[in-house]
C-alpha positions as CSV (number, residue, x, y, z in Angstrom):
1,X,-26.0,-1.8,-18.8
2,X,-24.3,-3.1,-15.7
3,X,-24.7,-6.9,-15.4
4,X,-26.4,-8.1,-12.2
5,X,-24.8,-11.2,-10.7
6,X,-26.9,-14.2,-9.6
7,X,-28.4,-14.4,-6.1
8,X,-27.0,-16.7,-3.5
9,X,-30.4,-18.3,-2.9
10,X,-30.5,-19.2,-6.6
11,X,-27.3,-21.2,-6.5
12,X,-26.4,-24.7,-5.3
13,X,-24.9,-23.4,-2.0
14,X,-25.9,-25.1,1.2
15,X,-29.0,-23.3,2.7
16,X,-27.2,-22.9,6.1
17,X,-24.4,-20.9,4.4
18,X,-26.9,-18.8,2.4
19,X,-28.7,-18.0,5.7
20,X,-25.4,-16.8,7.2
21,X,-24.4,-14.8,4.1
22,X,-27.8,-13.0,4.0
23,X,-27.4,-12.1,7.6
24,X,-24.1,-10.5,6.7
25,X,-26.0,-8.3,4.3
26,X,-25.1,-10.0,1.0
27,X,-27.7,-10.9,-1.6
28,X,-25.9,-11.2,-5.0
29,X,-22.6,-12.9,-5.8
30,X,-19.6,-10.9,-7.0
31,X,-18.2,-11.7,-10.5
32,X,-15.4,-13.9,-9.1
33,X,-17.8,-15.8,-6.8
34,X,-20.3,-16.3,-9.7
35,X,-17.6,-17.9,-11.8
36,X,-15.6,-19.8,-9.2
37,X,-18.2,-21.2,-6.8
38,X,-20.1,-23.5,-9.3
39,X,-16.9,-24.9,-10.7
40,X,-15.5,-25.6,-7.2
41,X,-18.8,-27.2,-6.1
42,X,-18.4,-29.6,-9.0
43,X,-15.1,-30.7,-7.5
44,X,-12.9,-29.3,-10.3
45,X,-9.6,-27.5,-9.9
46,X,-9.7,-23.7,-10.4
47,X,-7.2,-20.9,-11.3
48,X,-8.8,-17.6,-10.2
49,X,-7.3,-14.3,-11.1
50,X,-8.7,-11.6,-8.8
51,X,-7.4,-8.9,-6.4
52,X,-8.2,-8.4,-2.7
53,X,-11.6,-6.8,-2.2
54,X,-13.4,-8.8,-4.9
55,X,-15.0,-11.3,-2.6
56,X,-12.6,-14.1,-3.4
57,X,-12.5,-15.4,0.2
58,X,-16.1,-16.4,-0.2
59,X,-15.3,-17.7,-3.7
60,X,-13.1,-20.4,-2.2
61,X,-14.4,-20.4,1.4
62,X,-18.0,-21.4,0.7
63,X,-17.1,-24.5,-1.4
64,X,-14.5,-25.5,1.2
65,X,-17.1,-25.4,4.0
66,X,-19.6,-27.3,1.8
67,X,-17.0,-30.0,1.2
68,X,-16.3,-30.7,4.9
69,X,-17.7,-33.7,6.7
70,X,-18.6,-32.5,10.3
71,X,-18.5,-36.1,11.5
72,X,-14.8,-36.5,10.5
73,X,-12.7,-34.6,13.1
74,X,-9.5,-34.9,11.0
75,X,-8.0,-32.2,8.9
76,X,-9.9,-31.9,5.6
77,X,-8.9,-28.6,4.0
78,X,-5.7,-26.4,4.0
79,X,-5.8,-22.8,3.0
80,X,-2.4,-21.1,2.5
81,X,-2.1,-17.3,2.8
82,X,1.1,-15.1,2.5
83,X,0.6,-13.1,5.7
84,X,-0.7,-13.5,9.3
85,X,-3.2,-10.7,8.7
86,X,-4.7,-12.5,5.6
87,X,-4.8,-15.8,7.4
88,X,-6.7,-14.4,10.4
89,X,-9.0,-12.4,8.1
90,X,-9.9,-15.4,5.9
91,X,-10.4,-17.7,9.0
92,X,-12.7,-15.1,10.6
93,X,-14.8,-14.7,7.4
94,X,-15.2,-18.4,7.0
95,X,-16.4,-18.7,10.7
96,X,-19.1,-16.2,9.8
97,X,-20.1,-18.3,6.7
98,X,-20.3,-21.4,8.9
99,X,-22.3,-19.8,11.7
100,X,-25.2,-22.4,11.2
101,X,-23.0,-25.3,10.2
102,X,-22.4,-27.0,13.6
103,X,-19.4,-29.3,14.1
104,X,-17.0,-27.5,11.8
105,X,-13.9,-26.1,13.4
106,X,-11.5,-23.6,11.7
107,X,-8.1,-22.6,13.0
108,X,-5.6,-19.9,11.7
109,X,-1.9,-20.9,12.2
110,X,0.9,-18.4,11.7
111,X,4.3,-17.3,12.9
112,X,4.5,-14.9,15.8
113,X,2.1,-16.9,17.9
114,X,3.1,-19.6,20.4
115,X,3.2,-22.8,18.4
116,X,2.3,-24.9,21.5
117,X,-1.0,-23.0,21.8
118,X,-1.8,-23.9,18.2
119,X,-0.8,-27.6,18.8
120,X,-3.2,-27.7,21.7
121,X,-6.0,-26.4,19.5
122,X,-5.2,-28.8,16.7
123,X,-5.7,-31.7,19.1
124,X,-9.4,-30.6,19.5
125,X,-10.3,-31.8,16.0
126,X,-9.7,-29.0,13.5
127,X,-11.1,-29.7,10.0
128,X,-9.9,-26.5,8.3
129,X,-6.5,-24.9,8.8
130,X,-5.8,-21.4,7.4
131,X,-2.1,-20.6,7.7
132,X,1.1,-19.2,6.4
133,X,3.3,-21.7,4.5
134,X,6.2,-21.5,7.0
135,X,4.0,-22.3,10.1
136,X,2.1,-25.0,8.2
137,X,5.5,-26.6,7.4
138,X,6.4,-26.4,11.1
139,X,3.3,-28.3,12.1
140,X,3.9,-30.9,9.3
141,X,7.4,-31.5,10.6
142,X,6.1,-32.0,14.1
143,X,3.3,-34.3,12.8
144,X,0.7,-32.1,14.4
145,X,-0.9,-31.6,11.0
146,X,-1.8,-34.9,9.3
147,X,-2.7,-34.7,5.7
148,X,-4.2,-38.1,5.0
149,X,-7.8,-36.9,4.9
150,X,-7.2,-33.5,3.2
151,X,-9.5,-33.3,0.1
152,X,-9.2,-29.6,-0.7
153,X,-6.2,-27.1,-0.9
154,X,-6.4,-23.4,-1.5
155,X,-3.5,-21.1,-2.4
156,X,-4.6,-17.6,-1.7
157,X,-2.6,-14.6,-3.1
158,X,-0.2,-17.2,-4.7
159,X,1.9,-14.5,-6.4
160,X,2.7,-12.8,-3.1
161,X,3.7,-16.1,-1.5
162,X,6.1,-16.6,-4.3
163,X,7.4,-13.0,-4.0
164,X,8.0,-13.6,-0.3
165,X,10.1,-16.7,-1.0
166,X,7.6,-19.4,0.0
167,X,7.8,-21.4,-3.3
168,X,9.7,-24.3,-1.7
169,X,7.4,-24.5,1.3
170,X,4.3,-24.4,-1.0
171,X,5.6,-27.2,-3.1
172,X,6.6,-29.3,-0.1
173,X,3.1,-28.9,1.3
174,X,1.5,-29.8,-2.0
175,X,3.6,-32.9,-2.4
176,X,2.6,-34.2,1.1
177,X,-1.1,-34.0,0.3
178,X,-2.8,-37.1,-1.1
179,X,-3.1,-37.1,-4.9
180,X,-6.9,-37.4,-4.8
181,X,-7.7,-33.8,-3.8
182,X,-9.0,-30.6,-5.3
183,X,-6.8,-27.5,-5.7
184,X,-7.9,-23.9,-6.0
185,X,-5.3,-21.2,-6.7
186,X,-6.1,-17.5,-6.5
187,X,-3.6,-14.8,-7.6
188,X,-3.8,-11.1,-8.5
189,X,-1.3,-11.6,-11.3
190,X,-0.3,-14.7,-13.4
191,X,3.5,-14.7,-13.9
192,X,5.2,-17.8,-15.4
193,X,6.1,-19.1,-11.9
194,X,2.4,-19.4,-11.0
195,X,1.6,-21.2,-14.3
196,X,4.4,-23.6,-13.5
197,X,2.8,-24.5,-10.2
198,X,-0.6,-24.9,-11.8
199,X,0.8,-27.2,-14.5
200,X,2.5,-29.4,-11.9
201,X,-0.1,-29.6,-9.1
202,X,-3.5,-29.1,-10.8
203,X,-5.4,-31.2,-13.2
204,X,-7.6,-29.8,-16.0
205,X,-8.0,-26.6,-14.0
206,X,-10.8,-24.1,-15.0
207,X,-9.5,-20.6,-15.3
208,X,-11.7,-17.8,-14.1
209,X,-10.8,-14.1,-14.1
210,X,-12.1,-10.7,-13.1
211,X,-10.9,-8.2,-15.6
212,X,-9.2,-5.1,-14.2
213,X,-11.9,-2.9,-15.7
214,X,-14.5,-4.5,-13.4
215,X,-12.3,-3.7,-10.4
216,X,-11.8,0.0,-11.0
217,X,-14.0,1.7,-8.6
218,X,-15.9,4.7,-10.2
219,X,-15.9,6.7,-7.0
220,X,-12.1,7.0,-7.1
221,X,-10.7,10.2,-8.8
222,X,-7.4,9.3,-10.4
223,X,-4.6,11.8,-11.1
224,X,-1.0,11.7,-12.2
225,X,1.8,14.2,-11.7
226,X,4.8,14.3,-14.0
227,X,7.8,15.1,-11.8
228,X,11.5,14.7,-11.3
229,X,12.5,11.9,-9.0
230,X,14.3,14.2,-6.5
231,X,11.1,16.2,-5.9
232,X,8.8,13.3,-5.1
233,X,8.9,13.8,-1.3
234,X,8.1,17.5,-1.6
235,X,5.2,16.7,-4.0
236,X,3.7,14.2,-1.6
237,X,3.9,16.8,1.2
238,X,2.2,19.5,-0.8
239,X,-0.6,17.1,-1.9
240,X,-1.3,16.0,1.6
241,X,-1.6,19.7,2.7
242,X,-3.6,21.0,-0.3
243,X,-6.1,18.1,-0.2
244,X,-6.2,18.0,3.6
245,X,-5.9,14.3,3.6
246,X,-6.5,12.8,7.1
247,X,-5.8,9.1,6.4
248,X,-3.8,7.9,3.5
249,X,-1.8,4.9,2.1
250,X,1.5,5.5,0.2
251,X,2.9,2.7,-1.9
252,X,6.6,2.3,-2.6
253,X,8.2,-0.4,-4.7
254,X,11.1,-1.1,-2.2
255,X,11.5,-1.6,1.5
256,X,14.4,0.9,1.5
257,X,12.2,3.6,0.0
258,X,9.4,2.9,2.5
259,X,11.9,3.5,5.4
260,X,13.4,6.7,3.8
261,X,10.0,8.2,3.1
262,X,8.6,7.4,6.5
263,X,11.6,9.0,8.1
264,X,11.4,12.1,5.9
265,X,7.7,12.6,6.5
266,X,8.1,12.2,10.3
267,X,10.8,14.9,10.2
268,X,8.3,17.2,8.4
269,X,5.9,16.7,11.3
270,X,3.5,14.1,9.8
271,X,2.2,11.1,11.7
272,X,3.7,8.4,9.4
273,X,5.0,4.9,9.7
274,X,6.4,2.3,7.3
275,X,5.2,-1.3,6.8
276,X,7.3,-4.0,5.1
277,X,8.5,-7.6,5.3
278,X,11.6,-6.8,7.4
279,X,9.5,-5.7,10.4
280,X,8.8,-8.2,13.2
281,X,5.3,-9.4,13.6
282,X,5.0,-7.4,16.8
283,X,6.0,-4.2,15.0
284,X,3.6,-4.9,12.2
285,X,0.7,-5.4,14.7
286,X,1.5,-2.1,16.4
287,X,1.6,-0.1,13.2
288,X,-1.6,-1.7,11.8
289,X,-3.3,-1.2,15.2
290,X,-2.5,2.5,15.1
291,X,-3.6,2.9,11.5
292,X,-7.0,1.1,12.0
293,X,-7.7,3.1,15.2
294,X,-7.0,6.4,13.4
295,X,-4.0,7.3,15.5
296,X,-1.8,7.0,12.5
297,X,-2.5,9.4,9.5
298,X,-0.1,7.9,6.9
299,X,0.8,4.3,6.3
300,X,3.7,3.7,3.8
301,X,3.9,0.2,2.5
302,X,5.2,-2.2,-0.1
303,X,2.7,-4.2,-2.2
304,X,3.5,-7.4,-0.3
305,X,3.1,-5.8,3.2
306,X,-0.2,-4.1,2.2
307,X,-1.9,-7.5,1.7
308,X,-4.5,-7.9,4.5
309,X,-5.0,-4.2,5.1
310,X,-8.8,-3.7,5.2
311,X,-9.6,-0.2,6.3
312,X,-12.7,1.5,4.9
313,X,-12.0,5.2,5.4
314,X,-8.7,5.6,3.6
315,X,-9.2,9.0,1.9
316,X,-6.3,8.8,-0.6
317,X,-3.8,6.4,-2.1
318,X,-0.4,7.7,-3.3
319,X,1.6,5.7,-5.8
320,X,5.0,7.2,-4.8
321,X,6.5,4.7,-7.3
322,X,4.5,3.6,-10.4
323,X,3.7,-0.1,-9.7
324,X,5.9,-2.6,-11.5
325,X,2.9,-4.7,-12.5
326,X,-0.1,-3.0,-14.1
327,X,-2.6,-5.0,-12.1
328,X,-1.0,-3.9,-8.9
329,X,-2.3,-0.4,-9.8
330,X,-5.9,-1.5,-9.5
331,X,-5.1,-3.4,-6.3
332,X,-3.5,-0.3,-4.7
333,X,-6.2,2.2,-5.6
334,X,-8.9,-0.2,-4.5
335,X,-7.9,0.6,-0.9
336,X,-9.8,3.9,-1.1
337,X,-13.3,4.8,-2.3
338,X,-14.9,2.1,-0.2
339,X,-18.3,1.9,1.5
340,X,-19.8,4.4,-0.9
341,X,-17.3,7.1,-0.1
342,X,-15.2,9.0,-2.7
343,X,-11.5,8.4,-2.8
344,X,-8.5,9.9,-4.6
345,X,-5.5,8.2,-6.2
346,X,-2.3,10.2,-6.9
347,X,0.5,8.8,-9.0
348,X,3.9,10.4,-9.3
349,X,5.4,9.8,-12.7
350,X,9.1,10.3,-13.6
351,X,10.3,10.5,-17.2
352,X,9.6,7.5,-19.3
353,X,7.1,6.1,-16.7
354,X,4.5,8.0,-18.6
355,X,4.3,5.0,-20.9
356,X,3.2,2.8,-18.0
357,X,0.4,5.3,-17.3
358,X,-0.7,5.0,-20.9
359,X,-0.7,1.2,-20.6
360,X,-2.7,1.3,-17.3
361,X,-5.2,3.6,-19.0
362,X,-5.5,1.3,-22.0
363,X,-5.8,-2.0,-20.1
364,X,-8.1,-0.7,-17.3
365,X,-10.2,1.3,-19.7
366,X,-9.8,4.5,-17.6
367,X,-8.5,8.0,-18.1
368,X,-6.3,9.6,-15.5
369,X,-6.2,13.4,-15.2
370,X,-2.8,15.0,-15.6
371,X,-2.1,17.7,-13.0
372,X,0.6,20.0,-11.8
373,X,2.0,19.7,-8.3
374,X,0.4,22.5,-6.1
375,X,2.6,25.5,-5.4
376,X,4.6,25.7,-2.2
377,X,2.7,28.9,-1.4
378,X,-0.6,27.2,-1.6
379,X,0.5,24.2,0.5
380,X,2.0,26.4,3.2
381,X,-1.2,28.6,3.3
382,X,-3.3,25.4,3.7
383,X,-1.1,24.1,6.5
384,X,-1.2,27.4,8.3
385,X,-5.0,27.6,8.0
386,X,-5.3,24.0,9.3
387,X,-3.2,24.8,12.4
388,X,-5.1,28.0,13.1
389,X,-8.5,26.3,12.6
390,X,-7.6,23.5,15.0
391,X,-6.5,26.1,17.5
392,X,-9.8,28.1,17.1
393,X,-11.8,24.9,17.4
394,X,-10.0,24.2,20.8
395,X,-10.6,27.8,21.9
396,X,-14.4,27.4,21.4
397,X,-14.7,23.9,22.9
398,X,-17.3,24.1,25.7
399,X,-15.8,21.2,27.5
400,X,-12.5,23.0,27.9
401,X,-13.8,26.3,29.1
402,X,-12.2,26.2,32.5
403,X,-8.9,24.9,31.1
404,X,-8.8,27.6,28.5
405,X,-9.6,30.3,31.1
406,X,-6.6,29.3,33.1
407,X,-4.4,29.3,30.1
408,X,-5.7,32.7,29.1
409,X,-4.8,34.1,32.5
410,X,-1.3,32.6,32.3
411,X,-0.8,34.1,28.8
412,X,-1.9,37.5,29.9
413,X,0.7,37.5,32.7
414,X,3.4,36.4,30.3
415,X,2.5,39.1,27.7
416,X,2.6,41.7,30.5
417,X,6.1,40.5,31.7
418,X,7.6,40.3,28.2
419,X,5.9,43.4,26.8
420,X,4.8,41.8,23.5
421,X,1.6,41.9,21.6
422,X,-0.8,38.9,21.5
423,X,-0.4,38.9,17.7
424,X,3.4,38.4,18.0
425,X,2.9,35.5,20.4
426,X,0.4,33.9,18.1
427,X,2.8,34.3,15.2
428,X,5.6,32.7,17.3
429,X,3.4,29.7,18.2
430,X,2.4,29.3,14.6
431,X,6.1,29.4,13.5
432,X,6.8,26.6,16.1
433,X,4.3,24.4,14.3
434,X,5.3,25.4,10.8
435,X,9.1,25.5,11.0
436,X,10.8,27.2,8.1
437,X,7.7,26.8,6.0
438,X,6.3,29.9,7.7
439,X,8.4,32.2,5.5
440,X,6.4,31.0,2.5
441,X,3.3,32.7,3.7
442,X,4.6,36.3,3.1
443,X,7.6,35.9,0.9
444,X,7.3,35.7,-2.9
445,X,8.4,32.2,-3.8
446,X,8.2,30.1,-6.9
447,X,4.8,28.4,-7.6
448,X,6.6,25.5,-9.2
449,X,8.9,22.9,-7.8
450,X,12.6,24.0,-8.1
451,X,13.9,23.5,-11.6
452,X,17.4,22.8,-12.6
453,X,19.0,25.7,-14.5
454,X,19.3,24.7,-18.2
455,X,20.7,26.5,-21.2
456,X,19.8,26.2,-24.8
457,X,22.3,24.5,-27.0
458,X,23.1,27.8,-28.7
459,X,23.7,29.6,-25.4
460,X,25.8,26.7,-24.2
461,X,27.9,26.7,-27.3
462,X,28.4,30.5,-27.0
463,X,29.4,30.2,-23.4
464,X,31.9,27.5,-24.2
465,X,33.5,29.6,-26.9
466,X,33.7,32.6,-24.5
467,X,35.4,30.4,-22.0
468,X,37.9,29.2,-24.5
469,X,38.6,32.8,-25.7
470,X,39.2,33.9,-22.2
471,X,41.5,31.0,-21.6
472,X,43.5,31.8,-24.8
473,X,43.9,35.4,-23.7
474,X,45.1,34.4,-20.2
475,X,47.5,31.9,-21.8
476,X,48.9,34.5,-24.2
477,X,49.3,37.0,-21.4
478,X,51.3,34.6,-19.2
479,X,53.4,33.4,-22.1
480,X,54.4,37.0,-23.0
481,X,55.4,37.6,-19.4
482,X,57.3,34.4,-19.2
483,X,59.2,35.3,-22.4
484,X,60.3,38.7,-21.0
485,X,61.7,36.9,-17.9
486,X,63.5,34.4,-20.0
487,X,64.9,37.1,-22.3
488,X,66.2,39.0,-19.3
489,X,67.9,35.9,-17.9
490,X,69.4,35.0,-21.2
491,X,70.7,38.5,-21.7
492,X,72.5,38.4,-18.3
493,X,74.1,35.1,-19.1
494,X,75.4,36.5,-22.5
495,X,77.2,39.3,-20.6
């Protein structure tokens, strides 16, 4: 039986926060909140292991708000996040929790925004700062952030901050904060580098964890496809077509692969963009804005760049590369299957990576279904049908009757001038949208991805012997010819 978590109203949380939380539609705590909030309210340090989407912002945000003294206008809490998006998201969520707590001011600080604007806001008496390590460091150097009254520090997504090279900044910030303070660290994974920080900067920390099996959403159908590395791009294209995916996230392990795949899919006619740490903040904002608004169908990202992406109607997640850390798998697929909707997770597996799949299944207590990549013929037929259905939907659109009538008259004239049938014109227009794929509709093509021609060891051995025998015959022929020439020359010399 599924365990029901405790209700907010049955906890030691401030009644004003409970009122705000209930207005947001939440009644019961999530597992990470149930474990972390009571410990943090006691004033103890916490190490929390949980992924995005588990409610951990509330797990640390509610105790932070409850610890703030509204009468003191100095900085009292610092929350560090790896990206601008996460900082803005956490700050906004905490503002909602503090709706009825008058006198508490929260400010997100991050790179890419005018620092002087942030300095002006800080002078208004900010008690909670949510920021990226680099920008928090900038304010500390300028003395616009004063740490003497800070009594609580939160490191959110600590593993990603380390991956992004913020370790030195994090440690510098922690050293500047008075010793008598509470520290909460939250991370999706717990590598040794994280444990080193907890050993140095936390005291008798209580460790709380949400197991991966609690995070696996039952509404997500999970499949894996054994495939050769060179056919991954083709496989993704076929899956997108056959499952008619309108909005999807594709995860790659490297920035280079993100760029290469984005370029390839755009060349195939897909609406796709890449997202990784090398992009400027302005570029990131444009890409994310398009994806959230629905103007971008496919977002290709690294694990680090994907932090802070919160879009409910992602239909499918593709693991183009098997994640390097098992817990990243759960984090990735959790981007789909939200808000009661079904989602799909496709993982492309090359060679020995199948052992990683088995390990994911074992640790997450799940079973992924093995599938074959759809045939090229099936994918092409789906794509052609999609194009034709879109065209037919436009033809019957009542709002466009006048426009369609004018277009119809124009086409009739052209058909008369060129002396071709309407079917031939429609076929030509379809080909323009399909490119070379159009030939797959009628031609007999392989139902599998192209395979490298291989021979059995017996056949290979036989062919090698045949080649050797042929070589021996050729050599003997040329040797015989050469001897005749030499004999003739030698005979002439003797005379």
